[in-house]
C-alpha positions in Angstrom: 42.2 51.9 -99.9 41.1 48.4 -101.1 44.4 46.9 -100.0 44.0 48.5 -96.5 40.4 47.2 -96.2 41.5 43.6 -96.9 44.6 43.7 -94.8 43.0 45.2 -91.6 40.6 42.2 -90.9 43.5 39.7 -91.6 45.8 41.5 -89.1 43.0 41.7 -86.6 42.3 38.0 -86.9 45.9 37.1 -86.5 46.3 39.3 -83.5 43.3 37.7 -81.7 44.6 34.2 -82.7 47.9 35.0 -81.0 46.1 36.3 -77.9 43.9 33.2 -77.7 46.8 30.7 -77.9 48.9 32.7 -75.4 46.0 32.8 -72.9 43.6 29.8 -72.8 39.9 30.3 -72.1 39.8 28.0 -69.0 43.2 27.6 -67.2 43.9 24.5 -65.2 42.9 26.2 -62.0 39.4 26.8 -63.4 39.6 30.6 -62.9 37.8 33.0 -65.2 39.1 36.2 -66.8 37.1 39.2 -68.1 39.7 39.5 -70.9 40.5 35.9 -71.8 36.9 34.8 -72.1 36.4 37.1 -75.0 38.9 35.4 -77.3 36.9 32.4 -78.5 34.0 34.7 -79.5 36.4 37.1 -81.4 38.1 34.3 -83.1 34.8 33.1 -84.5 33.8 36.6 -85.4 36.9 38.5 -86.4 34.9 41.5 -87.7 32.5 41.6 -84.8 34.1 44.7 -83.1 33.6 46.7 -86.4 30.2 45.4 -87.3 28.4 44.6 -84.1 29.9 47.0 -81.5 30.2 46.0 -77.9 26.8 44.2 -77.5 28.1 40.7 -78.1 31.0 41.3 -75.7 28.5 42.3 -73.0 26.6 39.0 -73.7 29.9 37.0 -73.2 30.6 38.7 -69.9 27.0 38.2 -68.8 27.3 34.5 -69.6 30.4 34.2 -67.3 28.5 36.0 -64.6 25.7 33.6 -64.8 28.1 30.7 -64.4 29.7 32.3 -61.4 26.3 33.1 -59.8 25.2 29.5 -60.1 27.7 28.6 -57.4 26.2 31.1 -54.9 24.9 29.0 -52.0 22.9 31.7 -50.2 20.3 32.7 -52.8 19.3 35.7 -50.9 22.7 37.2 -51.6 22.6 36.8 -55.4 21.6 40.3 -56.2 24.4 41.8 -54.0 26.9 39.4 -55.4 25.8 40.3 -59.0 26.4 44.0 -58.2 29.9 43.2 -56.8 30.7 41.2 -59.9 29.9 44.2 -62.1 32.2 46.3 -59.9 34.9 43.7 -60.4 34.4 43.9 -64.2 34.9 47.7 -64.1 37.9 47.3 -61.8 39.5 44.8 -64.3 38.8 46.8 -67.5 39.7 50.2 -66.1 42.5 49.1 -63.9 41.1 51.0 -60.9 40.2 50.1 -57.3 36.6 50.1 -56.1 35.2 49.6 -52.6 31.9 48.1 -51.5 30.0 49.4 -48.4 30.0 47.2 -45.4 28.5 43.8 -46.3 26.6 41.3 -44.2 28.4 38.1 -43.4 26.5 36.0 -45.9 27.1 38.4 -48.8 30.7 38.8 -47.8 31.3 35.1 -47.8 29.6 34.4 -51.1 31.2 37.4 -52.8 34.7 36.4 -51.7 34.2 32.9 -53.0 33.1 34.2 -56.4 35.9 36.8 -56.6 38.5 34.1 -55.9 37.6 32.5 -59.2 38.6 35.5 -61.3 42.1 36.1 -62.5 41.9 39.7 -63.5 40.9 41.1 -60.1 42.2 41.0 -56.5 39.9 41.3 -53.5 40.7 42.3 -49.9 38.1 42.3 -47.1 38.5 44.6 -44.2 36.3 45.2 -41.2 38.7 47.1 -38.9 39.8 44.1 -36.7 40.4 40.4 -37.3 37.0 39.1 -35.9 34.8 41.7 -37.7 31.5 40.3 -39.0 30.7 43.2 -41.3 33.4 44.0 -43.8 34.1 46.1 -46.9 35.7 44.5 -50.0 38.3 46.4 -52.0 38.4 45.2 -55.6 41.1 46.1 -58.1 43.4 44.8 -60.8 46.3 42.9 -59.2 48.8 45.4 -60.5 46.9 48.3 -58.9 45.6 46.8 -55.6 49.0 46.2 -54.1 48.1 47.0 -50.4 45.1 47.2 -48.2 43.4 50.6 -48.7 42.3 52.7 -45.7 38.5 52.2 -46.1 37.5 51.6 -42.5 37.6 54.2 -39.6 36.8 53.9 -35.9 34.9 56.2 -33.6 34.8 56.0 -29.8 31.5 56.9 -28.2 31.8 57.7 -24.5 29.3 58.7 -21.8 28.1 57.9 -18.3 26.5 54.5 -18.9 26.8 53.4 -15.3 23.2 54.0 -14.4 21.7 53.4 -17.9 23.5 50.7 -19.8 22.9 50.8 -23.6 22.6 47.9 -25.9 23.9 47.4 -29.5 20.5 48.5 -30.8 20.6 51.7 -28.8 23.9 52.7 -30.4 22.8 51.6 -33.8 19.5 53.4 -33.6 21.2 56.6 -32.4 23.5 56.7 -35.4 20.9 55.6 -38.0 18.7 58.4 -36.6 21.1 60.9 -38.0 20.2 59.7 -41.5 23.1 57.4 -42.0 22.5 54.2 -44.0 23.1 50.9 -42.3 25.6 49.8 -45.0 27.9 52.7 -44.0 28.4 51.1 -40.6 30.5 48.1 -39.6 30.5 46.4 -36.3 29.6 48.1 -33.0 31.8 46.8 -30.2 30.3 47.4 -26.8 32.6 48.7 -24.0 30.2 48.3 -21.1 30.0 51.4 -18.9 32.6 53.1 -21.1 30.3 53.2 -24.2 31.2 51.6 -27.6 33.6 51.6 -30.5 31.9 51.9 -33.9 33.4 51.0 -37.3 32.3 53.3 -40.1 33.3 54.6 -43.6 35.9 57.3 -43.3 33.9 60.0 -45.1 31.3 60.0 -42.4 33.5 60.3 -39.3 33.4 64.1 -39.1 29.6 64.1 -39.5 29.0 61.6 -36.7 31.4 63.3 -34.3 29.7 66.7 -34.9 26.0 65.5 -34.7 25.8 62.5 -32.3 25.3 63.9 -28.8 22.9 61.3 -27.3 22.5 57.5 -27.1 19.1 56.8 -25.6 19.0 59.3 -22.8 22.7 59.4 -22.2 24.8 62.4 -23.3 27.8 61.2 -25.3 30.9 62.6 -26.9 32.6 61.1 -30.0 36.3 60.9 -31.0 38.1 59.2 -33.8 40.6 56.5 -32.7 43.1 54.4 -34.7 42.1 50.9 -35.5 44.9 49.6 -33.4 43.2 51.2 -30.4 40.0 49.1 -30.8 39.2 47.1 -27.7 37.6 43.7 -28.5 37.5 40.3 -27.0 39.7 37.8 -29.0 38.1 34.5 -29.8 38.4 31.9 -27.0 40.1 28.7 -28.1 40.6 25.4 -26.4 43.3 22.9 -27.4 42.6 19.2 -27.0 44.2 15.9 -28.1 42.3 12.9 -29.4 43.0 9.6 -31.2 40.7 8.8 -34.1 40.7 5.8 -36.4 40.0 8.1 -39.4 40.8 11.7 -40.4 37.2 12.1 -41.6 35.8 15.5 -40.9 32.8 14.1 -39.0 35.2 12.1 -36.8 37.4 15.1 -35.9 34.4 17.5 -35.4 32.7 15.0 -33.2 35.7 14.8 -30.9 36.2 18.6 -30.9 32.5 19.7 -30.4 31.5 16.7 -28.3 28.6 15.9 -30.7 27.7 12.5 -32.1 28.8 11.9 -35.7 25.3 11.1 -36.8 24.1 14.6 -35.7 27.1 16.2 -37.5 26.4 14.8 -40.9 23.6 17.3 -41.8 25.7 20.2 -40.4 28.7 19.2 -42.6 26.5 18.8 -45.7 
């Protein structure tokens, strides 16, 4: 028994040393890892797993989260990004795939910027169509998240809107009035007199189709449609040619947006 108690810590220390040298704490691309970042702590404390439990490991992960959160530009999104980081940690350690609800554009942007800095997770944002503002993020270990999951569904709401056109708020209010939380809904694409297309989490499709019968004072019917059947206006683009003395961003933007360079400086910053 004595020989075993002496040998076990030595083997544990050698194993963590090998792991640390094979996977550096901070790779050249500055990405962080939920696994690799534990190695320096375990090298300094080879018996920590046996004597201190998982409390110290949680502190190490929390420290990495704090570093990542410092880079969040929109401070109002920090709490949501923190929750998504915790989801990413679970996805990496369990090798599972997790999905967020629909996120607002600021939270989506900040979350994707943070998740790109992690090596142990892969993230995919989906909103149902290329120009979607509200999207869901699927987060999983790279070996598990190998394709885009089906996490967005579409409903077509039709009715006679010729005499009473309805706004985005009318459709949103009608759906929320059924007790559905806003984060379960994606974009609402207005179709004029024909109604609207609504992006939603798949698990609520049947509920909406069976309960939504009016938008404002207009009687409606709901049917599920494939995402490829969504009707939306593609972004309008304009091509132009210009000759500039420099490839500076302010120079190119000034030519493209017809705004003086002095006015663009604050926007670029």
